[in-house]
C-alpha positions in Angstrom: -62.2 -13.8 -58.9 -63.0 -11.3 -56.1 -60.0 -12.5 -54.2 -57.7 -12.0 -57.2 -59.0 -8.4 -57.8 -58.6 -7.5 -54.1 -55.1 -9.1 -54.0 -54.0 -7.2 -57.0 -55.3 -4.0 -55.5 -53.4 -4.8 -52.3 -50.2 -5.4 -54.3 -50.5 -2.0 -56.1 -51.1 -0.2 -52.8 -48.2 -2.0 -51.0 -45.8 -1.5 -53.9 -45.9 2.3 -53.2 -44.4 1.6 -49.8 -41.4 -0.3 -51.1 -38.1 1.5 -50.3 -35.9 1.4 -53.3 -32.8 3.1 -51.9 -30.0 1.3 -50.2 -30.3 1.0 -46.4 -27.8 -1.8 -45.9 -24.7 -1.2 -43.8 -21.5 -0.8 -45.8 -20.0 -3.9 -44.2 -22.4 -6.9 -44.3 -22.0 -9.6 -41.7 -24.8 -12.0 -42.3 -27.0 -12.8 -45.3 -30.1 -15.1 -45.4 -31.9 -17.1 -48.0 -35.6 -18.0 -48.1 -37.3 -20.7 -50.2 -40.6 -22.6 -50.1 -41.4 -26.2 -51.1 -44.7 -28.0 -51.3 -45.9 -31.5 -50.3 -49.5 -32.3 -50.8 -51.4 -29.9 -48.6 -48.3 -28.6 -46.8 -46.0 -25.6 -47.4 -42.5 -26.0 -46.2 -40.2 -22.9 -45.9 -36.6 -22.8 -45.1 -34.5 -19.8 -43.9 -30.7 -20.1 -44.0 -28.3 -17.6 -42.5 -24.7 -17.5 -43.9 -21.6 -15.5 -42.9 -21.4 -12.9 -45.7 -17.6 -13.0 -46.2 -17.1 -16.8 -46.2 -20.6 -17.9 -47.2 -20.4 -20.6 -44.5 -23.7 -21.7 -43.1 -24.5 -20.3 -39.6 -28.1 -21.2 -39.0 -31.0 -23.0 -40.6 -34.7 -23.0 -39.6 -37.7 -24.6 -41.3 -41.4 -24.2 -40.8 -44.4 -26.2 -42.1 -47.9 -24.7 -42.6 -51.1 -25.8 -44.3 -51.3 -24.6 -47.9 -54.5 -22.5 -48.0 -54.3 -21.1 -51.5 -53.8 -22.7 -54.9 -51.1 -21.4 -57.2 -52.3 -18.3 -58.9 -50.0 -16.5 -61.3 -48.8 -13.1 -60.0 -50.1 -13.9 -56.5 -47.6 -16.5 -55.4 -46.5 -14.3 -52.4 -49.9 -14.7 -50.7 -49.4 -18.5 -50.8 -45.8 -18.4 -49.6 -45.9 -15.7 -46.9 -47.2 -17.9 -44.0 -44.5 -20.6 -44.1 -41.8 -18.1 -44.9 -42.6 -15.8 -42.0 -42.9 -18.7 -39.7 -39.4 -19.9 -40.6 -37.8 -16.4 -40.4 -39.4 -15.9 -36.9 -37.5 -18.9 -35.7 -34.1 -17.4 -36.6 -31.9 -16.5 -33.7 -29.4 -14.6 -35.8 -30.4 -11.4 -37.5 -29.2 -11.1 -41.1 -28.4 -7.8 -42.7 -30.3 -8.8 -45.9 -32.6 -11.6 -47.1 -32.2 -13.1 -50.6 -35.6 -14.5 -51.5 -36.3 -17.1 -54.2 -38.9 -15.1 -56.1 -39.6 -11.7 -57.7 -39.3 -8.3 -56.1 -40.3 -5.3 -58.1 -39.9 -7.3 -61.3 -43.6 -8.1 -61.2 -46.6 -6.8 -63.1 -48.0 -5.2 -59.9 -44.5 -4.3 -58.6 -45.0 -6.5 -55.5 -43.5 -10.0 -55.8 -42.7 -12.4 -52.9 -39.4 -10.6 -52.0 -41.0 -7.2 -51.8 -44.1 -8.5 -50.0 -42.0 -10.3 -47.4 -39.7 -7.3 -47.0 -42.6 -5.0 -46.2 -44.2 -7.4 -43.8 -41.0 -8.0 -41.9 -39.7 -4.5 -42.4 -36.3 -6.0 -43.4 -34.1 -5.5 -46.4 -34.8 -8.1 -49.1 -33.6 -9.0 -52.6 -35.6 -11.0 -55.2 -33.8 -13.6 -57.3 -35.8 -15.5 -59.8 -34.9 -18.1 -62.4 -37.1 -16.6 -65.1 -38.5 -13.1 -65.7 -42.2 -12.6 -65.0 -42.5 -9.4 -66.9 -40.4 -6.9 -68.9 -37.9 -6.9 -71.7 -34.2 -7.7 -71.2 -31.8 -5.1 -72.6 -28.2 -5.4 -73.6 -25.6 -6.9 -71.3 -22.9 -4.6 -70.1 -19.2 -5.3 -69.2 -20.3 -6.1 -65.6 -22.4 -9.0 -66.8 -25.9 -7.7 -66.3 -28.6 -6.3 -68.4 -31.5 -4.1 -67.3 -35.0 -5.5 -67.4 -37.4 -2.8 -68.6 -41.2 -2.7 -68.3 -43.3 0.4 -69.3 -40.2 2.5 -69.6 -39.1 1.6 -66.1 -36.0 -0.4 -65.1 -37.6 -3.0 -62.8 -34.6 -5.4 -62.3 -31.6 -7.0 -64.0 -30.7 -10.2 -65.8 -27.4 -11.1 -64.1 -24.9 -13.6 -65.4 -23.5 -15.4 -62.3 -21.7 -18.2 -64.1 -20.0 -18.3 -67.5 -22.1 -20.2 -70.0 -25.1 -20.4 -67.7 -28.5 -18.7 -68.1 -28.9 -15.5 -66.1 -30.8 -15.1 -62.9 -33.2 -12.2 -62.5 -32.5 -9.8 -59.7 -34.8 -7.1 -58.4 -35.3 -4.8 -55.5 -37.3 -6.4 -52.7 -37.3 -3.7 -50.1 -34.8 -1.3 -48.5 -32.1 -1.9 -51.0 -31.1 -0.4 -54.3 -30.8 -2.4 -57.5 -27.1 -1.7 -57.7 -26.5 -3.0 -54.2 -28.8 -6.0 -54.9 -26.7 -7.0 -57.9 -23.5 -6.7 -55.8 -24.9 -8.9 -53.1 -26.1 -11.6 -55.5 -22.8 -11.6 -57.4 -20.9 -12.0 -54.1 -23.1 -14.9 -53.0 -22.7 -16.8 -56.3 -19.1 -17.9 -56.4 -19.7 -21.5 -57.6 -23.2 -21.9 -58.9 -25.8 -20.0 -61.0 -28.1 -19.7 -57.9 -26.9 -17.6 -55.0 -25.7 -19.8 -52.1 -28.2 -18.6 -49.5 -31.3 -19.6 -51.5 -29.5 -22.7 -53.0 -29.0 -23.9 -49.4 -32.5 -22.8 -48.4 -33.9 -24.9 -51.3 -31.9 -27.9 -50.2 -33.2 -27.6 -46.6 -36.8 -27.2 -47.7 -36.5 -30.2 -50.0 -35.0 -32.3 -47.2 -37.9 -31.4 -44.9 -40.4 -32.1 -47.7 -38.9 -35.7 -48.1 -39.1 -36.2 -44.3 -42.8 -35.2 -44.4 -43.5 -37.5 -47.3 -41.7 -40.4 -45.6 -43.7 -39.8 -42.4 -47.0 -39.9 -44.3 -46.0 -43.0 -46.2 -45.1 -44.8 -42.9 -48.5 -43.8 -41.4 -50.4 -45.0 -44.4 -48.5 -48.4 -44.3 -49.1 -48.7 -40.6 -52.8 -48.0 -41.2 -53.0 -50.6 -43.9 -51.5 -53.3 -41.7 -53.7 -52.6 -38.7 
């Protein structure tokens, strides 16, 4: 309970440091995706870098760390930061912006995983979540997005990336405006509901998770036979 209170206090303090204006270059060259998967006591993060124009994969890095925290609602970033940072640090390419599988400002304490990661790395980030964590969704406009409002503040957007599909929930992570965040996510979602950078990061993290499970299974079988 003490940890939860301190973590929430940390989130509130850090949220005031989030830069909500656009700092991205006019012409983006590289975009990255970050996602985290879990296998027993391990956390597996993947960071993928794509060419912005073509969305072709340019680099993939993964990292595995020991999972030190359980899942605690609203505090997921504290669990996912260690593997995510480890994966990002391995990247040789330097993307202009990171699209993170998680919330940014669209969070009760205004500091989801995307904002937390952006502040720690001091890099531009965008949060993309499959479901809203807080706030009410307004009316969709002609551009295919609706504001998400909490306590009279626009904290993100419900964005329709595919016709007939449920929206994804976009929010400022760090060093990017909501308008630019929506533009980036739209561009990165030409075929699927989920933006290509985090879709590929999810695939890579899942592949690594399967390898780890297979390795553990082989060890257990070897131990049983010996």
